[in-house]
SERO-4910 file (N, C-alpha, C, O; in steps of 0.05 Angstrom, whole numbers):
BEGIN
 pado doro    nc1    nc2    nc3   cac1   cac2   cac3    cc1    cc2    cc3    oc1    oc2    oc3
  Unk    A   -875     15   -523   -855     16   -540   -860     -7   -562   -866    -30   -557
  Unk    A   -857      5   -589   -860    -18   -610   -834    -33   -611   -812    -23   -606
  Unk    A   -837    -61   -620   -815    -75   -625   -805    -69   -652   -820    -62   -670
  Unk    A   -779    -72   -656   -766    -68   -682   -763    -94   -695   -757   -114   -682
  Unk    A   -766    -95   -719   -764   -121   -734   -733   -125   -737   -718   -106   -738
  Unk    A   -724   -151   -738   -699   -157   -743   -691   -152   -774   -707   -159   -790
  Unk    A   -671   -143   -780   -666   -139   -811   -662   -166   -822   -655   -184   -808
  Unk    A   -668   -168   -849   -663   -191   -865   -680   -215   -853   -703   -213   -844
  Unk    A   -667   -238   -853   -680   -263   -845   -672   -273   -816   -674   -297   -810
  Unk    A   -664   -253   -801   -655   -259   -773   -680   -268   -757   -700   -254   -757
  Unk    A   -677   -290   -743   -699   -295   -725   -700   -274   -701   -681   -263   -692
  Unk    A   -726   -272   -694   -729   -250   -673   -738   -267   -646   -759   -280   -644
  Unk    A   -719   -265   -628   -722   -278   -602   -739   -262   -582   -737   -237   -580
  Unk    A   -754   -276   -568   -770   -263   -547   -761   -277   -518   -773   -297   -510
  Unk    A   -741   -268   -505   -732   -282   -484   -750   -270   -457   -755   -246   -454
  Unk    A   -757   -290   -439   -770   -283   -416   -750   -270   -396   -726   -275   -400
  Unk    A   -757   -256   -375   -741   -243   -355   -735   -267   -334   -752   -275   -318
  Unk    A   -709   -276   -335   -703   -296   -315   -681   -286   -297   -658   -285   -305
  Unk    A   -687   -278   -272   -670   -266   -250   -646   -285   -249   -624   -274   -249
  Unk    A   -647   -312   -248   -624   -328   -243   -606   -325   -266   -582   -323   -261
  Unk    A   -613   -325   -290   -596   -322   -314   -583   -292   -311   -559   -289   -315
  Unk    A   -598   -274   -306   -586   -247   -303   -567   -242   -281   -549   -225   -284
  Unk    A   -570   -258   -258   -552   -257   -238   -525   -271   -244   -503   -263   -235
  Unk    A   -529   -296   -260   -506   -310   -268   -486   -293   -289   -462   -293   -287
  Unk    A   -500   -279   -308   -488   -262   -329   -474   -238   -313   -451   -229   -320
  Unk    A   -487   -227   -292   -478   -206   -281   -451   -214   -263   -431   -200   -263
  Unk    A   -455   -236   -250   -433   -248   -235   -407   -252   -251   -385   -246   -243
  Unk    A   -412   -265   -275   -388   -272   -293   -378   -248   -305   -354   -246   -307
  Unk    A   -392   -228   -313   -382   -204   -324   -366   -189   -303   -347   -176   -310
  Unk    A   -374   -189   -278   -356   -177   -257   -333   -192   -250   -313   -179   -243
  Unk    A   -333   -215   -251   -307   -230   -248   -289   -226   -270   -265   -223   -265
  Unk    A   -299   -225   -294   -281   -219   -316   -272   -190   -316   -250   -184   -324
  Unk    A   -288   -174   -308   -279   -146   -306   -258   -141   -285   -240   -125   -289
  Unk    A   -261   -154   -263   -240   -155   -241   -212   -165   -251   -191   -154   -246
  Unk    A   -213   -189   -265   -188   -198   -276   -174   -184   -294   -149   -184   -293
  Unk    A   -189   -169   -313   -178   -153   -332   -169   -128   -321   -150   -116   -332
  Unk    A   -181   -117   -300   -172    -96   -288   -145    -97   -274   -128    -79   -275
  Unk    A   -143   -120   -261   -117   -127   -247    -93   -128   -270    -72   -117   -267
  Unk    A    -99   -141   -289    -77   -144   -311    -72   -118   -323    -49   -113   -330
  Unk    A    -90    -99   -326    -83    -73   -339    -70    -57   -319    -52    -41   -325
  Unk    A    -78    -61   -292    -61    -44   -271    -32    -55   -271    -13    -39   -271
  Unk    A    -29    -81   -272     -2    -92   -268     15    -80   -293     39    -74   -291
  Unk    A      1    -79   -318     16    -71   -340     25    -43   -338     46    -35   -346
  Unk    A      5    -26   -325     13      2   -320     34      6   -303     51     23   -308
  Unk    A     34     -9   -280     59    -10   -261     84    -16   -275    105     -4   -269
  Unk    A     84    -35   -292    110    -46   -305    118    -24   -325    142    -18   -324
  Unk    A    102    -11   -343    106      9   -358    120     33   -344    140     44   -353
  Unk    A    106     41   -321    115     64   -305    145     57   -297    163     73   -301
  Unk    A    150     31   -285    174     25   -276    196     28   -297    216     41   -292
  Unk    A    192     14   -322    212     17   -345    215     46   -350    238     54   -354
  Unk    A    195     63   -350    198     92   -356    216    106   -336    236    119   -343
  Unk    A    210    102   -312    224    114   -290    255    107   -290    272    124   -286
  Unk    A    262     79   -295    290     71   -298    301     84   -322    323     94   -320
  Unk    A    289     83   -344    301     94   -369    305    123   -365    324    133   -375
  Unk    A    287    139   -351    290    167   -346    315    172   -333    333    185   -344
  Unk    A    318    159   -305    342    160   -291    366    155   -306    385    171   -305
  Unk    A    367    133   -322    391    126   -339    398    146   -357    421    155   -360
  Unk    A    378    154   -370    384    178   -392    393    203   -380    410    217   -392
  Unk    A    381    211   -356    389    236   -344    418    234   -333    434    253   -336
  Unk    A    425    209   -322    450    207   -311    472    207   -330    494    217   -324
  Unk    A    467    194   -354    487    191   -376    490    220   -388    512    229   -395
  Unk    A    464    237   -389    466    264   -404    481    281   -384    491    301   -393
  Unk    A    482    276   -360    501    294   -343    526    283   -339    539    292   -320
  Unk    A    535    266   -353    563    257   -353    572    241   -331    596    241   -327
  Unk    A    556    228   -315    562    213   -291    573    184   -303    568    175   -325
  Unk    A    587    172   -284    601    143   -291    575    125   -297    553    127   -286
  Unk    A    582    106   -317    557     90   -331    551     72   -306    527     71   -300
  Unk    A    567     59   -292    560     39   -273    544     50   -250    525     37   -240
  Unk    A    551     75   -242    535     89   -220    509     98   -230    490     99   -214
  Unk    A    506    103   -253    481    112   -263    463     87   -269    439     86   -263
  Unk    A    477     64   -281    459     39   -284    451     28   -256    429     17   -252
  Unk    A    468     30   -236    460     18   -209    437     36   -197    419     26   -184
  Unk    A    439     62   -201    415     82   -193    392     77   -207    370     77   -196
  Unk    A    394     71   -232    368     67   -247    353     42   -240    329     42   -239
  Unk    A    370     20   -236    360     -4   -226    344     -2   -199    322    -12   -195
  Unk    A    359     13   -181    345     17   -156    323     33   -156    304     30   -139
  Unk    A    322     53   -174    297     69   -176    274     51   -188    251     52   -178
  Unk    A    281     33   -209    262     19   -221    252      0   -201    227     -3   -199
  Unk    A    267    -13   -186    261    -32   -162    243    -18   -142    223    -30   -134
  Unk    A    249      3   -136    233     18   -115    205     24   -127    185     18   -114
  Unk    A    205     34   -150    180     41   -167    161     15   -171    137     16   -169
  Unk    A    175     -9   -176    159    -31   -180    147    -40   -153    124    -46   -150
  Unk    A    166    -40   -132    157    -47   -105    133    -32    -97    111    -42    -90
  Unk    A    139     -6   -100    113     11    -89     88      5   -107     66      1    -96
  Unk    A     91      3   -135     70     -2   -150     50    -27   -143     26    -26   -142
  Unk    A     67    -51   -136     57    -74   -128     46    -70   -103     24    -81   -100
  Unk    A     56    -57    -83     43    -51    -57     16    -39    -60     -4    -49    -49
  Unk    A     15    -18    -77     -9     -4    -84    -28    -19    -94    -51    -17    -87
  Unk    A    -20    -37   -113    -41    -55   -124    -51    -72   -105    -75    -74   -101
  Unk    A    -33    -86    -89    -42   -103    -69    -63    -93    -49    -83   -106    -42
  Unk    A    -56    -68    -40    -73    -55    -20    -99    -44    -31   -119    -42    -17
  Unk    A    -98    -38    -57   -124    -32    -70   -141    -56    -74   -166    -54    -72
  Unk    A   -129    -79    -81   -144   -104    -82   -156   -112    -54   -179   -120    -52
  Unk    A   -141   -110    -34   -151   -114     -8   -174    -98      0   -194   -108     10
  Unk    A   -170    -72     -4   -193    -53      2   -217    -59    -17   -240    -56     -8
  Unk    A   -213    -65    -40   -239    -72    -56   -253    -94    -44   -277    -93    -40
  Unk    A   -235   -117    -38   -250   -140    -29   -259   -135      3   -278   -148     12
  Unk    A   -247   -118     16   -260   -112     42   -288    -98     38   -308   -105     51
  Unk    A   -289    -79     19   -315    -62     15   -336    -82      5   -359    -83     15
  Unk    A   -327    -99    -16   -348   -120    -26   -359   -135     -3   -383   -139     -1
  Unk    A   -341   -145     15   -349   -163     36   -367   -148     55   -386   -159     65
  Unk    A   -361   -124     62   -380   -110     81   -405   -103     67   -426   -105     81
  Unk    A   -407    -95     40   -430    -90     24   -450   -117     27   -473   -116     33
  Unk    A   -434   -139     21   -453   -163     21   -462   -170     49   -485   -178     53
  Unk    A   -447   -166     68   -455   -170     96   -478   -152    104   -497   -160    118
  Unk    A   -476   -129     95   -497   -111    100   -523   -112     86   -544   -102     95
  Unk    A   -520   -126     61   -545   -133     45   -556   -156     56   -581   -159     53
  Unk    A   -544   -174     70   -554   -200     82   -572   -191    106   -592   -204    112
  Unk    A   -567   -170    119   -580   -165    143   -607   -151    137   -622   -145    156
***
């Protein structure tokens, strides 16, 4: 393969293959990706919780039910949705760490 010239007056760097540097970059990128994935999953659970609560509230009010009864039901549905979402998040995190631990243990053998 021919090397392409950098446009303009940019310097052209020729880095040597450094396995330690690549391992450091991969570990850091993996850690950042895991942290961002958790934040996005938590946001998704929160949005779904709000949507379910609002949906129950709107449906109850549209059907002419008493406001306090509908409000209580929507809060209960939202709490259940949030609890199940957090439980699912936690269990998926535990499973991910378990698989990672088993994979590293298997690679060491």
